[in-house]
C-alpha positions as CSV (number, residue, x, y, z in Angstrom):
1,M,-16.1,7.3,17.2
2,E,-13.8,9.2,14.9
3,S,-10.8,8.6,17.2
4,F,-11.6,4.8,17.0
5,I,-11.6,5.0,13.2
6,K,-8.2,6.9,13.2
7,L,-6.8,4.2,15.4
8,E,-8.2,1.5,13.1
9,I,-6.5,3.2,10.1
10,K,-3.2,3.5,11.9
11,I,-3.3,-0.2,12.8
12,L,-4.2,-1.0,9.2
13,M,-1.2,1.1,8.0
14,K,1.2,-0.7,10.3
15,F,-0.2,-4.1,9.5
16,I,0.1,-3.7,5.7
17,K,3.4,-1.8,6.0
18,K,2.6,0.3,3.0
19,I,1.7,4.0,2.5
20,I,-2.0,4.4,1.8
21,A,-4.2,7.3,0.8
22,I,-7.4,8.1,2.8
23,K,-10.3,10.0,1.4
24,K,-12.8,11.2,4.0
25,I,-16.4,11.9,2.9
26,R,-18.5,13.8,5.4
27,M,-22.1,12.8,5.5
28,E,-23.3,15.3,8.2
29,N,-26.0,16.8,6.0
30,C,-27.0,13.6,4.2
31,D,-30.3,12.6,5.6
32,E,-30.7,9.8,3.0
33,G,-27.4,8.0,3.8
34,V,-24.4,7.8,1.6
35,P,-24.3,10.4,-1.2
36,S,-25.0,9.1,-4.7
37,T,-21.8,10.6,-5.9
38,A,-19.8,8.6,-3.4
39,I,-21.7,5.4,-4.4
40,R,-20.9,6.1,-8.1
41,E,-17.3,6.7,-7.3
42,I,-16.9,3.5,-5.3
43,A,-18.7,1.5,-8.0
44,L,-16.5,2.8,-10.8
45,I,-13.3,2.3,-8.9
46,K,-14.2,-1.2,-7.7
47,D,-15.2,-2.2,-11.3
48,A,-12.1,-0.8,-12.8
49,N,-9.3,-3.3,-13.2
50,H,-6.4,-1.5,-14.8
51,P,-2.8,-1.0,-13.7
52,N,-3.1,2.8,-14.2
53,I,-6.2,3.2,-12.0
54,V,-5.9,3.4,-8.3
55,H,-7.1,0.4,-6.3
56,L,-9.7,0.9,-3.5
57,K,-8.4,-1.2,-0.6
58,E,-11.1,-0.7,2.1
59,I,-14.2,1.2,2.9
60,I,-14.9,2.3,6.5
61,H,-18.3,3.7,7.3
62,N,-19.8,5.3,10.5
63,Q,-22.9,7.5,11.0
64,D,-21.5,10.7,9.7
65,K,-18.3,9.8,7.7
66,L,-17.2,7.5,5.0
67,W,-13.5,6.7,4.7
68,L,-12.1,5.3,1.4
69,I,-8.7,3.6,1.8
70,F,-6.7,3.6,-1.5
71,E,-3.3,2.5,-2.6
72,Y,-1.0,5.6,-2.5
73,C,0.0,7.4,-5.7
74,D,2.5,10.3,-5.9
75,Y,0.2,12.1,-8.3
76,D,-3.4,12.2,-9.3
77,L,-4.2,13.2,-12.9
78,R,-4.7,16.8,-12.1
79,K,-1.4,17.1,-10.1
80,Y,0.4,15.2,-12.8
81,M,-0.8,17.6,-15.5
82,N,0.0,20.7,-13.3
83,H,3.5,19.4,-12.8
84,F,4.3,17.9,-16.2
85,G,2.0,19.8,-18.5
86,V,-0.6,18.6,-21.0
87,L,-0.5,14.9,-21.8
88,S,0.5,14.0,-25.3
89,P,-1.8,11.8,-27.4
90,S,0.9,9.0,-27.3
91,L,1.1,9.1,-23.5
92,V,-2.7,9.0,-23.2
93,K,-2.7,5.9,-25.4
94,V,0.0,4.3,-23.2
95,L,-2.0,5.1,-20.0
96,L,-5.2,3.7,-21.4
97,I,-3.9,0.5,-22.9
């Protein structure tokens, strides 16, 4: 099944002709289905409509894995701060407005 999902993702990538980011959430030890943390993350990202927040493109789910397909960004906030240093208050204001 996992090879089918990888093939589906490759097809998706070729079809949209854009670089995407994939987050794989393993659910092997989750007897109750999708972890609540994943549900919260998905809900927050889907509700967020801001140019500085990554967009969730697709959700692929099978018995033991959840794949979140995002638009690609060069940096997440942690990598950005590790590379460029602490954000100034003026930059935080620009990012949030």
